[in-house]
C-alpha positions in Angstrom: -45.6 -15.8 -17.9 -47.5 -18.4 -15.8 -47.3 -18.5 -12.0 -48.9 -21.9 -11.6 -47.8 -25.3 -13.1 -50.0 -27.8 -14.9 -49.0 -31.4 -15.1 -50.5 -34.9 -15.1 -50.4 -37.0 -12.0 -51.2 -40.7 -12.6 -53.3 -39.7 -15.6 -55.1 -36.8 -13.9 -54.5 -33.1 -14.8 -53.4 -30.9 -11.9 -52.9 -27.2 -11.7 -51.1 -26.0 -8.6 -48.9 -23.3 -7.2 -45.4 -24.4 -6.0 -42.5 -22.6 -4.4 -39.1 -22.3 -6.2 -37.3 -24.8 -4.0 -40.1 -27.4 -3.5 -39.1 -30.9 -4.7 -41.3 -33.6 -6.1 -40.7 -35.6 -3.0 -41.9 -32.7 -0.8 -44.9 -32.0 -3.1 -46.1 -35.6 -3.0 -45.6 -36.3 0.7 -46.5 -32.9 2.2 -48.9 -31.3 -0.2 -50.7 -34.1 -2.0 -50.4 -36.7 0.8 -49.1 -39.5 -1.5 -46.7 -41.2 0.8 -45.7 -44.2 -1.2 -42.6 -42.2 -2.2 -39.9 -42.5 0.6 -37.0 -40.3 1.6 -33.7 -42.0 2.2 -30.4 -40.3 1.4 -31.9 -37.0 0.0 -29.1 -36.9 -2.5 -30.3 -39.2 -5.4 -28.2 -42.2 -4.4 -30.6 -44.6 -2.8 -33.7 -44.8 -5.2 -36.3 -44.7 -2.4 -37.8 -41.5 -3.9 -37.9 -42.8 -7.5 -40.8 -41.6 -9.7 -41.5 -41.9 -13.4 -41.8 -38.8 -15.6 -43.2 -38.7 -19.1 -42.1 -35.8 -21.2 -42.5 -34.8 -24.8 -39.4 -34.7 -26.9 -39.3 -34.5 -30.7 -43.0 -35.3 -31.1 -43.1 -38.3 -28.8 -43.6 -38.9 -25.1 -40.5 -40.4 -23.5 -40.3 -41.9 -20.0 -37.5 -41.7 -17.4 -37.0 -42.5 -13.8 -36.1 -39.6 -11.6 -35.0 -38.9 -8.1 -37.9 -37.1 -6.4 -35.7 -35.7 -3.8 -33.7 -33.7 -6.4 -36.3 -33.0 -9.1 -37.9 -29.6 -8.5 -41.7 -29.6 -8.6 -41.8 -26.5 -10.9 -40.1 -28.6 -13.6 -43.2 -30.7 -13.9 -45.0 -28.2 -16.3 -46.5 -30.2 -19.1 -45.1 -33.5 -17.9 -46.7 -36.7 -16.6 -45.7 -37.7 -13.1 -46.3 -41.4 -12.3 -46.1 -42.6 -8.6 -46.5 -46.0 -7.0 -50.1 -45.1 -6.3 -50.7 -45.0 -10.1 -49.2 -48.4 -10.8 -51.9 -50.9 -9.9 -55.4 -50.4 -11.3 -58.8 -51.6 -10.3 -57.4 -53.3 -7.2 -55.1 -55.6 -9.2 -51.4 -55.7 -8.9 -49.4 -54.4 -11.9 -47.4 -57.1 -13.7 -44.2 -55.6 -12.4 -45.4 -55.9 -8.8 -46.5 -59.5 -9.5 -43.1 -60.3 -10.9 -41.4 -58.8 -7.8 -43.5 -60.9 -5.6 -42.8 -64.0 -7.7 -39.1 -63.4 -7.6 -39.2 -62.9 -3.8 -37.6 -59.5 -4.5 -39.3 -57.6 -1.6 -39.1 -58.0 2.1 -39.5 -54.9 4.3 -40.9 -53.0 1.4 -39.3 -49.6 2.0 -37.4 -49.7 -1.3 -40.0 -51.6 -3.3 -42.0 -48.6 -4.7 -38.8 -47.1 -6.1 -37.6 -50.4 -7.5 -41.1 -50.9 -9.2 -41.0 -47.5 -10.8 -37.4 -47.9 -12.0 -38.5 -51.1 -13.8 -41.6 -49.3 -15.1 -39.5 -46.5 -16.6 -37.3 -49.0 -18.3 -40.1 -51.0 -19.9 -42.0 -47.9 -21.0 -38.9 -46.6 -22.8 -37.5 -49.9 -24.1 -39.9 -52.7 -25.1 -37.4 -55.5 -24.9 -34.6 -54.4 -22.5 -31.4 -56.4 -22.2 -30.1 -57.6 -18.9 -27.4 -54.9 -19.1 -30.1 -52.2 -19.5 -32.0 -53.7 -16.6 -28.9 -53.5 -14.4 -28.3 -49.9 -15.6 -31.8 -48.8 -14.6 -31.6 -50.5 -11.2 -28.1 -49.6 -10.1 -29.5 -46.5 -8.3 -31.9 -48.5 -6.1 -30.5 -49.7 -2.9 -32.0 -52.6 -1.0 -30.8 -53.5 2.5 -32.6 -56.7 3.1 -33.8 -58.6 0.0 -30.6 -58.9 -2.0 -30.0 -58.1 -5.6 -30.0 -61.7 -6.9 -33.8 -61.8 -6.5 -34.2 -58.4 -8.1 -32.2 -59.5 -11.2 -34.7 -62.3 -11.7 -37.7 -60.0 -12.2 -37.4 -59.9 -16.0 -37.6 -63.7 -16.1 -40.8 -63.6 -14.0 -42.3 -61.0 -16.4 -41.6 -63.4 -19.2 -43.2 -66.3 -17.2 -46.3 -64.0 -16.9 -46.3 -63.7 -20.7 -46.3 -59.9 -20.2 -46.0 -57.8 -23.4 -45.3 -54.1 -23.6 -49.0 -53.3 -23.8 -49.6 -55.0 -20.4 -46.8 -52.9 -18.9 -48.4 -49.6 -19.8 -51.0 -48.3 -17.3 -54.4 -47.9 -18.9 -54.4 -44.1 -18.6 -51.2 -43.6 -20.6 -52.5 -43.4 -24.2 -55.1 -40.7 -23.4 -52.6 -38.7 -21.3 -49.9 -38.9 -24.0 -52.4 -37.5 -26.5 -53.1 -34.5 -24.1 -49.3 -34.0 -23.6 -48.6 -33.9 -27.3 -51.1 -31.0 -27.6 -49.9 -29.2 -24.5 -48.7 -25.6 -25.2 -45.6 -24.8 -23.3 -45.2 -21.4 -21.7 -42.6 -19.7 -19.6 -43.0 -20.4 -15.9 -42.1 -17.8 -13.2 -42.7 -18.2 -9.5 -41.5 -15.8 -6.9 -42.5 -15.7 -3.2 -40.3 -12.7 -2.5 -37.5 -14.8 -1.1 -36.8 -17.4 -3.7 -37.7 -17.3 -7.4 -37.8 -19.8 -10.3 -37.9 -19.0 -14.0 -38.2 -21.6 -16.8 -38.1 -20.1 -20.4 -39.1 -22.0 -23.5 -36.6 -20.2 -25.7 -33.2 -18.4 -25.6 -34.9 -15.2 -26.8 -37.3 -15.3 -23.9 -34.4 -15.9 -21.5 -32.5 -12.9 -22.9 -35.6 -10.7 -22.5 -36.1 -11.9 -19.0 -32.4 -11.1 -18.0 -32.8 -7.6 -19.5 -36.1 -6.9 -17.6 -35.3 -8.5 -14.3 -32.0 -7.1 -13.3 -33.1 -6.8 -9.7 -33.1 -10.6 -9.5 -29.8 -11.2 -11.3 -27.6 -8.5 -9.9 -25.1 -9.5 -7.2 -24.4 -12.9 -8.7 -27.2 -14.4 -6.6 -28.8 -16.5 -9.3 -28.0 -19.9 -10.7 -28.6 -21.6 -14.0 -29.8 -25.2 -13.7 -30.8 -28.1 -16.1 -31.1 -31.2 -14.0 -30.2 -29.2 -10.9 -29.1 -32.3 -9.0 -26.0 -30.7 -7.4 -27.7 -27.4 -6.8 -30.7 -29.0 -5.1 -28.4 -31.0 -2.8 -26.7 -27.7 -1.9 -30.1 -26.1 -1.1 -31.4 -29.0 1.0 -28.2 -30.2 2.7 -26.0 -27.1 2.9 -28.5 -24.3 2.9 -26.9 -22.8 -0.3 -29.9 -20.8 -1.4 -30.2 -18.6 -4.5 -32.5 -15.6 -5.0 -33.3 -16.9 -8.5 -33.0 -20.3 -10.2 -33.2 -20.2 -14.1 -34.1 -23.6 -15.5 -32.8 -24.1 -19.1 -34.2 -27.6 -19.5 -37.3 -26.5 -21.6 -35.3 -24.6 -24.2 -35.6 -26.8 -27.3 -32.5 -25.4 -29.1 -30.4 -26.7 -26.2 -31.8 -30.3 -26.6 -30.2 -31.1 -30.0 -27.6 -33.7 -30.7 -25.9 -33.3 -34.1 -23.3 -35.6 -35.6 -21.7 -34.5 -38.8 -20.3 -37.8 -40.0 -19.7 -36.7 -43.6 -19.7 -33.6 -45.9 -19.9 -33.4 -49.6 -18.2 -31.0 -52.1 -15.3 -30.2 -49.8 -12.1 -28.7 -51.3 -9.2 -31.2 -51.3 -7.1 -29.0 -49.0 -9.7 -28.9 -46.3 -9.7 -31.5 -43.5 -13.2 -32.7 -42.7 -13.6 -33.6 -39.0 -16.4 -35.7 -37.7 -17.9 -33.4 -35.0 -20.4 -34.4 -32.4 -22.3 -31.4 -31.0 -24.5 -31.8 -28.0 -26.8 -29.1 -26.7 -26.3 -27.9 -23.1 -29.6 -29.4 -22.0 -29.1 -32.9 -23.4 -29.3 -35.4 -20.5 -26.5 -37.8 -19.6 -28.9 -40.8 -20.3 -29.4 -39.6 -23.8 -25.7 -39.2 -24.3 -25.0 -42.8 -23.1 -27.4 -44.1 -25.8 -26.3 -41.8 -28.6 -22.5 -42.2 -28.2 -22.5 -45.9 -27.6 -21.4 -46.6 -31.2 -19.7 -43.4 -32.3 -17.8 -42.5 -29.1 -18.0 -45.7 -27.0 -15.4 -44.7 -24.4 -17.4 -41.6 -23.6 -20.6 -43.6 -23.3 -18.9 -46.0 -20.9 -17.5 -43.2 -18.8 -20.9 -41.5 -18.4 -22.6 -44.8 -17.6 -20.4 -45.1 -14.5 -21.5 -41.7 -13.2 -24.2 -41.3 -10.6 -27.5 -43.3 -11.0 -30.0 -43.5 -13.9 -32.5 -41.5 -11.8 -29.9 -38.7 -11.7 -28.5 -39.2 -15.2 -32.0 -38.9 -16.8 -32.1 -35.2 -15.9 -28.4 -34.3 -15.3 -26.5 -32.8 -18.2 -23.0 -32.8 -19.6 -23.1 -29.0 -19.4 -23.9 -29.2 -15.7 -21.0 -31.7 -15.1 -18.6 -29.2 -16.8 -19.8 -25.9 -15.3 -20.0 -27.5 -11.8 -16.2 -27.4 -12.1 -15.5 -30.4 -9.8 -11.8 -31.5 -10.1 -13.0 -35.1 -10.4 -15.7 -34.7 -13.0 -15.5 -37.8 -15.1 -16.4 -36.2 -18.5 -13.8 -33.4 -18.3 -10.6 -35.4 -18.8 -12.0 -37.0 -21.9 -13.2 -33.7 -23.3 -9.8 -32.2 -22.7 -8.1 -35.1 -24.3 -10.0 -34.8 -27.6 -9.8 -30.9 -27.4 -13.6 -30.3 -27.2 -14.9 -26.8 -27.5 -17.8 -25.1 -25.6 -20.2 -22.6 -27.1 -21.4 -20.1 -24.5 -24.6 -18.1 -24.9 -25.5 -14.9 -23.2 -26.6 -11.3 -23.5 -23.3 -10.5 -25.3 -23.8 -13.1 -28.0 -22.1 -16.4 -28.5 -18.5 -17.2 -28.0 -16.4 -20.4 -28.1 -13.8 -21.6 -25.6 -11.8 -24.8 -25.4 -12.5 -27.0 -22.4 -8.9 -26.9 -21.4 -9.2 -23.1 -21.0 -12.5 -23.1 -19.2 -11.3 -23.6 -15.6 -9.1 -21.2 -13.6 -9.3 -22.4 -10.0 -11.3 -24.6 -7.7 -15.0 -24.3 -8.7 -14.1 -21.3 -10.9 -14.9 -21.1 -14.6 -14.4 -18.5 -17.3 -18.0 -18.1 -18.3 -19.4 -14.7 -17.4 -22.2 -14.5 -14.7 -25.1 -14.4 -17.3 -23.5 -16.9 -19.8 -24.7 -20.5 -20.1 -23.3 -23.4 -22.1 -25.2 -23.6 -25.3 -23.4 -26.7 -26.7 -20.4 -28.9 -26.5 -18.5 -29.8 -29.8 -16.4 -32.9 -29.8 -14.1 -33.9 -32.8 -14.1 -37.7 -33.2 -11.8 -38.7 -36.0 -8.4 -37.2 -35.0 -7.1 -40.0 -32.9 -6.6 -43.8 -33.3 -7.0 -44.5 -29.6 -9.0 -42.8 -26.9 -9.1 -44.3 -23.4 -10.5 -43.3 -19.9 -9.7 -44.7 -16.5 -11.1 -43.8 -13.0 -10.2 -45.0 -9.5 -13.1 -45.2 -7.1 -14.3 -47.5 -4.4 -17.3 -48.8 -6.4 -17.7 -49.5 -10.1 -21.0 -47.4 -10.3 -22.6 -44.5 -8.5 -19.3 -43.3 -7.0 -17.1 -40.3 -7.2 -13.6 -40.7 -8.6 -10.5 -40.3 -6.4 -8.4 -39.9 -9.6 -9.3 -40.1 -13.2 -7.4 -39.9 -16.5 -8.0 -39.8 -20.2 -5.6 -40.1 -23.2 -6.0 -39.6 -26.9 -3.3 -40.9 -29.2 -2.5 -41.0 -32.9 -0.1 -43.8 -33.7 1.6 -44.2 -37.1 3.9 -47.2 -37.9 4.5 -47.7 -34.2 5.3 -44.1 -33.4 3.1 -41.7 -31.4 2.6 -38.7 -33.7 0.0 -36.9 -31.5 -0.8 -37.3 -27.8 -3.1 -35.5 -25.3 -3.6 -36.5 -21.7 -5.6 -35.0 -18.9 -6.1 -36.0 -15.2 -8.6 -35.2 -12.6 -8.4 -35.4 -8.8 -4.8 -34.2 -8.7 -5.3 -30.4 -8.5 -7.9 -27.7 -7.9 -9.2 -28.4 -11.4 -9.0 -31.2 -13.9 -5.5 -30.7 -15.5 -4.4 -31.0 -19.1 -0.8 -32.4 -19.1 1.1 -30.5 -21.8 4.6 -31.8 -20.8 3.6 -35.4 -20.7 1.7 -35.0 -24.0 4.7 -33.5 -25.6 7.0 -36.1 -24.2 5.0 -38.9 -25.7 5.0 -37.4 -29.2 7.7 -38.8 -31.5 8.3 -41.8 -29.2 7.8 -45.4 -29.9 4.5 -46.9 -28.7 6.0 -49.3 -26.2 6.1 -49.9 -22.5 9.5 -48.2 -22.0 8.1 -44.9 -23.3 5.3 -44.9 -20.8 7.6 -45.9 -17.9 9.9 -42.9 -18.8 6.8 -40.7 -18.8 6.2 -41.5 -15.2 8.9 -38.9 -14.1 7.3 -36.3 -16.3 3.6 -36.6 -15.3 4.2 -36.3 -11.6 5.9 -32.8 -12.2 2.6 -31.5 -13.7 0.5 -31.7 -10.6 0.7 -31.0 -6.9 -2.2 -33.0 -5.4 -3.4 -32.6 -1.9 -4.7 -35.4 0.4 -8.3 -35.8 1.5 -10.7 -38.6 2.6 -10.4 -40.3 -0.8 -6.6 -40.5 -0.9 -3.3 -39.0 0.2 -1.2 -36.8 -2.1 1.3 -39.6 -2.5 -1.5 -42.0 -3.4 -2.8 -39.6 -6.1 0.6 -39.2 -7.6 1.0 -42.9 -7.8 -2.4 -43.2 -9.4 -1.4 -40.7 -12.1 1.5 -43.0 -13.0 -0.6 -46.2 -12.7 -3.4 -44.9 -14.9 -0.8 -43.8 -17.5 0.4 -47.3 -17.7 -3.2 -48.6 -17.8 -3.7 -46.5 -20.9 -0.8 -48.2 -22.6 -1.9 -51.7 -21.5 -5.4 -51.0 -22.8 -3.8 -50.0 -26.2 -1.7 -53.1 -26.3 -4.8 -55.3 -25.5 -6.8 -53.7 -28.2 -4.0 -54.3 -30.7 -3.9 -57.9 -29.7 -7.6 -58.3 -30.1 -7.7 -56.5 -33.4 -4.8 -58.7 -34.6 -6.7 -61.8 -33.4 -9.9 -60.8 -35.2 -8.1 -60.0 -38.4 
């Protein structure tokens, strides 16, 4: 196992020693004296610390924006880190910088490096991005003085400059990508005697490490991470340190997305279910793109979570195992009866998402178990819908959220599942309300009668995001919004037909 990390910085190979808890922001500003990166919120919400990271996946280098304040430096092994200092070349502004100036989209300049790099990540990964994609990549960049109207005009100025995808790419990218594709990944282990970091390249290596390093894992003082966004905030803001961090993000078997849309030679009495299976290390950004057509409601829900700089590294497995009672993915997973596959020294086992939580921030995985994959059945319901209540449309935590899955035949609800978050210590599956809806007519009166049932299934408490009474009212309101969304879809489908 290696004790140093090798990565590319603006096209140049670096080999350095880092500590387990050092972030890219700290590495750049304190160690490498590259101070174009700024620190704002320290939680991945402002975009001032945005960097671009190029990483190999499935034989190709992919680029993403990342929050340098949350991205651990040890994760850079084999990757290409691009900072604002690497954007312009030979004393000439990069086309993105020229477009920002042309659109009058910079003023004090504090946020401009992060904005520039978010746009760079977008154009490196998508040659002809849509306006919606531009907004998605910039929603995590706050600007206090210029205004967002000017920023939204940057793509038009790039067109006026007659910029093509080749012009966007820094000159050193092609050579660096070739080196990255031939880079041999190894396990990384750093330990200064206080805090340690281990990043395996396979599940077998991980199991061997767990067996041979029991002194680091005993006492429940270690933590699995993928993106590590919530863990790093805990370390930096709340002094929640761990003796050992085990990073699962380099394990290729946890990066797969499999969609079994059809099967041949199946006996007549066997029901074939379209199952979407996503590895535990698949990022939220990849999930947005992959599920846009096959599970659009899930794609839309994930797109409203955090910022692109966080989603690019954060994972669905992390959102689940973090066990927040307002996690936006969990109600949907419960509504469609998704299953988790857990890996660990004792082998694999499966558990439904509805059975995974047993108290506030408490889950049923054993200490040394990790989420290997999440399996989601997709063809069992006619209508799946998600709603959340929050102060902002994007980059905000829900006060209450709710998801429903219905099968409706000839105007009657034959199968129903509903789950709500933010109304208890965990996200709650609502068995009584689900049972009440089954066998009833799909009409407004049915859902109004269900109001009395759903409020008996939770005992919410009040906090800064809403009182207990408010949360109960939101449970009822969101239940009705599910019905209204179904009615609207039926009207649209009837109009289109």
